[in-house]
C-alpha positions in Angstrom: 83.8 68.7 46.3 85.0 67.8 42.8 82.3 70.0 41.3 83.4 72.9 43.6 87.0 72.4 42.4 85.8 72.7 38.8 84.1 76.0 39.8 87.4 77.4 41.0 89.3 76.2 37.9 86.6 77.7 35.7 86.9 81.0 37.4 90.7 81.0 37.2 90.5 80.1 33.5 87.9 82.7 32.8 90.1 85.5 34.3 93.1 84.1 32.3 91.3 84.5 29.1 89.7 87.9 29.9 93.1 89.3 30.9 94.9 87.7 27.9 97.3 85.7 30.0 99.0 82.8 28.3 99.4 80.8 31.5 97.4 79.9 34.6 97.9 77.5 37.5 96.5 76.8 40.9 97.5 74.6 43.9 95.3 74.0 46.9 96.6 72.6 50.2 94.0 71.4 52.7 95.2 70.0 56.0 98.7 70.1 54.7 97.9 67.9 51.7 97.6 68.9 48.1 94.0 68.4 47.1 94.1 70.2 43.7 96.8 71.0 41.1 95.8 72.7 37.9 98.2 73.8 35.1 97.2 75.3 31.8 98.6 77.3 29.0 102.1 78.2 27.9 105.2 80.0 29.1 104.7 82.7 26.5 102.2 84.0 23.9 104.6 83.0 21.1 104.1 80.0 18.9 105.7 76.8 20.1 106.1 78.0 23.6 106.7 75.6 26.5 103.5 74.2 28.2 103.0 75.1 31.9 103.8 72.3 34.3 104.6 71.7 37.9 108.2 73.0 37.5 107.2 76.2 35.6 108.5 79.2 37.6 106.4 82.4 37.5 107.6 85.9 38.1 105.6 86.8 41.3 106.3 90.6 41.1 105.3 92.4 44.3 104.1 89.2 45.9 107.7 89.0 46.9 106.7 91.4 49.7 105.6 88.3 51.7 109.2 87.0 51.6 110.6 90.4 52.6 107.9 90.5 55.4 109.4 87.3 56.9 112.9 88.8 56.8 111.6 91.9 58.6 109.9 89.7 61.2 113.3 88.0 61.8 114.9 91.4 62.2 112.3 92.4 64.8 112.5 89.0 66.6 116.2 89.1 66.8 116.5 92.7 67.8 118.1 94.0 64.6 115.1 96.3 64.6 114.4 97.2 68.2 110.7 98.0 67.8 108.3 98.2 65.0 107.5 101.7 66.3 111.1 102.9 65.9 111.4 106.0 63.9 112.6 105.5 60.3 115.1 108.3 60.7 117.1 106.1 63.1 117.6 103.5 60.3 117.7 105.6 57.1 120.4 108.1 57.6 120.6 108.8 53.8 117.0 110.2 53.8 116.0 113.8 54.7 115.0 113.9 58.3 112.2 116.3 57.6 110.8 114.1 54.9 110.7 111.1 57.2 109.5 113.0 60.3 107.0 110.9 62.2 107.4 107.9 59.9 108.0 104.5 61.7 109.0 101.0 60.6 105.3 100.1 61.2 104.2 102.7 58.7 106.7 101.4 56.1 105.6 97.7 56.4 101.9 98.5 56.3 101.7 100.9 53.4 100.7 103.7 55.7 104.0 105.7 55.3 102.7 108.3 52.8 105.8 108.4 50.7 106.0 108.3 47.0 108.7 108.6 44.3 108.7 110.5 41.0 110.2 109.1 37.8 113.3 111.3 38.4 113.9 109.5 41.7 112.7 112.4 43.9 110.9 111.2 47.0 108.0 113.2 48.3 105.2 113.0 50.8 101.5 112.3 49.8 100.0 112.2 53.3 101.1 112.2 56.9 102.4 108.9 58.2 99.6 106.7 59.6 96.8 108.9 58.3 95.9 106.8 55.2 97.0 103.9 53.0 98.6 103.7 49.6 100.5 101.0 47.8 103.8 102.5 46.6 107.1 100.8 45.8 109.4 103.0 47.8 108.8 101.4 51.1 109.5 97.9 49.7 112.8 99.1 48.3 113.7 100.9 51.6 113.0 97.9 53.7 114.8 95.5 51.4 117.9 97.7 51.6 117.6 98.0 55.4 117.4 94.3 56.0 120.3 93.7 53.7 122.3 96.2 55.7 121.3 94.9 59.1 122.3 91.4 58.3 125.3 92.1 56.1 123.8 89.9 53.4 120.8 90.1 51.1 117.5 89.0 52.6 117.2 86.3 49.8 120.5 84.8 51.1 119.1 85.0 54.6 115.9 83.2 53.6 117.8 80.6 51.5 119.9 79.7 54.6 117.1 79.7 57.1 114.0 78.7 55.1 114.4 77.5 51.5 117.2 75.0 52.1 115.5 73.4 55.2 112.2 73.2 53.3 114.0 71.7 50.3 113.0 74.6 48.0 114.7 74.3 44.6 112.4 76.4 42.5 112.3 79.8 44.3 115.0 82.2 43.3 115.7 85.8 42.2 116.9 85.5 38.6 119.3 87.6 36.4 119.4 85.2 33.4 116.7 83.3 31.6 116.3 79.6 31.6 113.7 77.1 30.2 111.8 76.8 33.4 111.0 80.6 33.7 107.6 81.8 32.5 107.7 85.0 30.5 105.5 88.0 31.3 103.0 89.6 28.9 102.7 93.4 29.0 100.7 93.9 25.8 98.8 91.0 24.3 99.8 92.2 20.9 103.5 91.9 21.7 105.5 88.7 22.4 106.1 88.2 26.2 109.5 88.7 27.7 111.5 87.5 30.7 111.3 89.9 33.7 114.8 89.6 35.2 116.9 91.8 37.4 120.5 93.1 37.5 121.0 91.7 41.0 119.7 89.0 43.3 119.7 91.1 46.4 115.9 91.3 46.6 115.6 94.9 45.6 114.2 94.1 42.2 111.0 92.3 41.1 112.8 89.3 39.7 111.7 86.6 42.2 110.4 83.5 40.4 108.8 80.4 41.9 106.7 77.4 41.0 103.1 77.3 42.0 103.8 74.3 44.3 106.5 76.1 46.2 104.4 79.3 46.3 101.7 77.2 48.0 104.2 75.6 50.3 105.4 79.1 51.2 101.9 79.9 52.3 101.7 76.5 54.1 104.8 77.4 56.1 103.0 80.4 57.4 99.8 78.5 58.0 101.7 76.1 60.3 103.5 78.8 62.2 106.8 77.7 60.8 106.4 74.0 61.9 106.9 71.7 58.9 107.7 68.0 58.7 108.2 67.7 62.4 110.6 70.6 62.6 110.3 74.2 63.7 111.8 75.7 60.6 110.9 79.3 61.5 110.2 80.5 65.1 106.4 80.7 65.7 106.8 84.3 66.9 108.4 85.3 63.6 105.5 84.0 61.5 103.0 85.6 63.9 104.7 89.0 63.5 104.4 88.7 59.8 100.8 87.6 59.5 99.0 89.4 62.3 97.7 92.9 62.2 100.4 95.6 62.4 98.5 98.5 60.8 98.0 101.7 62.8 94.5 102.7 63.7 92.9 104.5 60.8 90.0 106.9 60.9 88.8 105.4 57.6 87.5 101.9 58.5 87.4 100.8 54.8 91.2 100.9 54.3 93.1 97.7 53.9 94.8 96.1 57.0 98.2 94.6 56.9 100.6 92.5 58.8 104.2 92.8 57.6 103.1 93.5 54.0 100.6 90.6 54.1 96.9 91.8 53.8 95.1 90.6 56.8 91.4 90.1 57.3 90.0 91.9 60.3 86.6 93.5 60.0 85.9 93.3 56.2 86.6 96.5 54.4 85.6 97.7 51.0 89.1 98.7 49.9 90.6 95.4 50.9 91.6 92.8 48.4 90.2 90.1 50.7 86.5 89.2 50.2 84.0 89.9 53.0 83.1 86.2 53.5 86.7 85.2 54.1 87.1 84.4 57.8 88.8 86.8 60.2 92.5 86.1 60.7 93.0 85.0 57.0 95.8 86.7 55.0 96.7 87.2 51.4 99.5 88.5 49.1 99.2 89.6 45.5 101.5 90.6 42.7 100.8 92.7 39.6 101.4 89.7 37.3 98.6 87.8 38.9 100.2 85.6 41.6 98.1 85.2 44.8 98.3 83.2 48.0 95.3 83.1 50.2 95.8 81.5 53.6 92.7 80.7 55.7 93.9 79.4 59.1 90.4 78.6 60.4 90.0 76.2 57.4 93.6 74.9 57.5 93.7 76.0 53.9 96.2 77.5 51.4 95.2 78.5 47.8 97.9 79.7 45.4 97.3 80.7 41.9 99.4 82.2 39.1 99.1 84.1 35.9 101.8 85.8 33.7 100.0 89.0 32.5 100.9 92.5 33.8 98.0 94.2 35.6 95.2 92.2 37.2 92.0 91.9 35.2 89.4 94.5 35.9 91.4 97.7 35.7 90.3 100.0 38.6 87.7 97.3 39.5 90.3 94.6 39.9 89.6 94.3 43.7 86.1 93.0 42.8 87.6 89.9 41.1 90.1 89.2 43.8 87.4 89.5 46.4 85.0 87.3 44.4 87.5 84.5 44.1 88.3 84.7 47.8 84.6 84.6 48.7 84.2 81.6 46.4 87.0 79.7 48.2 85.5 80.6 51.6 82.1 79.4 50.6 83.4 76.1 49.2 85.6 75.2 52.2 83.3 76.5 54.9 82.6 73.7 57.4 
């Protein structure tokens, strides 16, 4: 197995170098035990930068959707949202009814809503709800604001109370100010990296940072259906809402399939970020700065990896490298 771990480390390091990231890390949990920890590189591409360690906290960008997904699952479980098929117009009074016509909560949490937003803030429709799939930021913002309104507090506060504190998380937080534990993000390899921080901690901005260990433990919470250290931290039904298929039925069988934002493996599809050899029922989340969690329940396995470079390596072909890594993991741990 040690040689197989070296293969995974080599792959992670190769992508790090090809993509001009200054940092990489990986934590693997098998049967609830850490079987591999790997840390390499520096917090920035500047001279004298801090080395990456267990306590280095990466900006996980849009991988924060998995945290929002759990908050949405709570809202469904507790009746704050009556049904995933409720019409969006019943919850978003500030939006034009005609624009949202036919759009449901299900569409918003599975990227099948068809909405997009121009630079001037204008929201428009690309396709009819449920007819296709496209990753856009508007639905993440909408659902963040909705959960915050429904609970009368930000969803990060909700998760801190119900999940992070019971789990003992101390390295997962939305940040407005820099500190020595935060890893900076490289946008252009020719330019010194910078902190990616927000103006608020209400979850509406991409300023969530976490250590690779706590990122992996977040995946492991889901793997164990919310049951950790002899306690039911999160109701099983909440986890299952988040990580099982919620996408509408598409005519195009090659479109990605989602739970509550998580990408879920059903029948392998060419446009999915999950490799075709990864078992059915597995799920994954990805951020534009490179963070990825892959959860394979049938192998009792969680793999979390981190980078600090904007845009995943491969350009328009980035899915190939994500799928290749997932397939490698599946092959190594296949029993």
